[in-house]
Structure formats: structure tokens, C-alpha cells
C-alpha positions in Angstrom: 34.4 32.0 87.8 36.5 33.9 90.4 34.6 36.3 92.4 33.8 37.2 96.0 30.5 37.3 97.7 30.3 40.1 100.9 27.3 39.8 103.0 26.4 43.3 105.3 23.2 44.6 106.8 21.1 42.8 109.3 19.0 41.2 106.6 18.6 37.6 105.7 20.0 36.5 102.0 18.7 33.2 101.1 20.9 31.3 98.5 19.2 28.6 96.6 21.1 27.7 93.5 24.3 26.1 92.6 26.8 28.9 92.5 30.1 28.3 91.1 32.2 31.0 92.2 35.8 30.1 93.7 36.2 33.3 95.3 36.1 34.2 99.1 32.5 34.5 100.8 32.6 37.2 103.7 29.8 37.5 106.1 29.8 40.8 108.0 26.4 40.8 109.4 22.9 39.2 109.1 22.1 35.6 108.0 23.1 33.9 105.4 20.6 30.6 104.6 22.0 27.9 102.4 19.3 26.1 100.6 21.8 24.3 98.0 24.9 22.1 99.0 26.7 24.5 96.7 25.1 27.8 97.6 28.5 29.1 99.2 30.3 28.7 95.8 33.0 26.1 95.2 34.6 24.8 98.2 37.6 23.9 96.2 40.6 26.3 95.3 42.8 28.3 97.1 40.4 31.2 97.7 37.4 28.9 98.2 36.5 29.9 101.7 34.0 31.7 103.8 34.5 33.9 106.9 32.0 35.1 109.6 33.5 38.1 110.9 31.5 39.4 114.0 32.2 42.7 114.7 30.9 44.2 118.0 27.8 46.5 117.5 27.0 44.8 114.2 24.1 42.3 113.8 25.8 39.1 114.2 27.0 37.3 111.1 25.2 33.8 110.5 25.0 30.8 108.5 21.9 28.7 108.7 22.0 25.5 106.3 18.9 23.8 105.6 17.2 20.6 106.3 19.0 17.8 103.8 21.5 20.4 102.6 25.4 19.5 102.8 27.7 22.3 102.5 31.6 21.5 102.3 32.6 25.0 102.2 35.7 25.8 104.8 34.7 28.4 107.4 36.1 30.6 109.7 34.7 32.6 112.7 36.6 35.8 113.7 35.9 38.3 116.0 33.9 38.5 119.3 30.8 36.1 118.6 29.1 36.1 122.0 29.0 39.4 123.4 26.9 38.4 126.5 24.0 36.9 124.4 23.7 33.3 123.5 24.4 33.8 119.5 25.3 31.0 117.3 27.1 31.9 114.1 26.6 28.2 112.4 23.4 26.9 112.6 21.0 24.0 110.8 17.6 23.4 110.3 15.8 20.0 111.0 16.4 17.3 113.0 18.1 14.0 113.0 19.4 12.4 109.7 17.6 15.5 107.7 19.4 18.2 109.6 21.6 20.7 107.8 25.2 19.5 108.0 28.7 21.1 107.7 31.4 18.7 105.9 33.9 21.5 105.7 36.7 22.6 108.1 35.6 25.0 111.0 38.1 27.1 112.4 37.7 29.0 115.2 39.8 32.2 115.3 37.4 34.6 117.3 38.0 35.7 120.9 36.0 34.3 123.9 33.1 31.7 123.7 32.0 30.6 120.5 28.6 28.8 120.2 27.4 26.7 117.2 24.7 24.4 116.6 22.5 22.6 116.3 23.6 20.7 113.5 25.4 17.9 111.8 29.6 18.3 112.2 31.1 15.8 109.5 34.2 18.0 108.9 37.1 18.8 111.1 36.6 21.6 113.8 39.8 23.4 114.6 41.2 26.2 116.3 43.7 28.9 116.1 45.3 31.7 118.3 43.8 32.0 121.9 42.0 29.5 123.8 38.2 29.5 123.4 35.4 27.8 125.0 33.2 26.1 122.3 29.9 25.7 123.4 27.5 23.3 121.1 24.0 25.0 121.2 20.9 22.7 121.5 20.6 19.0 122.0 20.7 17.6 118.4 24.6 18.3 117.7 26.3 15.0 116.0 30.2 15.4 115.4 31.6 12.7 113.2 35.0 13.8 112.8 37.9 14.9 115.1 38.6 18.3 116.6 41.9 19.5 116.6 43.8 21.8 119.0 46.5 24.3 117.7 48.3 25.5 120.8 45.5 26.6 122.9 43.0 25.3 125.3 39.5 24.1 124.0 36.6 23.7 126.6 33.4 21.9 125.1 30.4 22.9 127.1 28.8 25.6 129.1 
């Protein structure tokens, strides 16, 4: 079914089931815990995408992929994700091979420093727009695919 899902407010929402909607998922504040491989809906189709839109003054949006879960969802991070804190909008639970995995394309479209992790990253990480400093948080990040730089500088690390 074509539908969209919007998460607002600072609370945490647990998505525990196979969701088949093919629309946009917008996370404006709070946390979504991904407890099923297809919790964020279908990862195929022209509108199947998740956007984390960090807005100054809001509870920062976050997605956490739980242990032994792989999401193929394409995710775009927009807005300021740091604001002087060490906020990480994309994280995963678990460690090693059982740690949660992001297998879709992660697009960095926000401003300033963008912190992600810890997680397993098997999809492509790309950026658009201005230069970003991409910071992998935690000691247990595994990157298995290339990172693509589109017209801007990308710095990895602190």
C-alpha cells in the first residue's frame, strides 16, 4: 500500500513487524527502533525512502537498528545533526556479526558534522551539497562498501 509514516515528538517508537507501505518515512524527532528487516516499509519503489530531518530545538531524530536486523532502506540525513553535542542519528544495537546493519544508501545532506554509528554499514554512504565531516562513533563500525563524494569534501574522524 502507498502510504507515508511521520514520526514527531521526543518519544521512542518500536517498529516490530513487516511493514509493506511504499511511501516516505519522515523522522522529525525522537527515536525509531527497527526490530524487523522491513520495519521501515518497502525499500523499493520511487517513494520508498526515509528522511531524518534534524531541526534545531527539536529532540534529535534517530534510527536504531536492533541486533541481527538488516534494513535495506535508503536514508537521507538533513539539517544540523550535531549542535555542539555528540548525537548520532543512525545507530545499531549488538556487536560484531550480530550488530544491526544498514544496507541501503545513506545520503548525508545535512550541514556541519554528521556522526553515525556504531553499526555495520554494507550499503553506500554518499553526500550531497556542502562539505561534511563524517564521524564514525564508537569502536565497532564495519564499512563494507564504498563511500562516494559528490562535489564536496568529506573528512572522516574527529
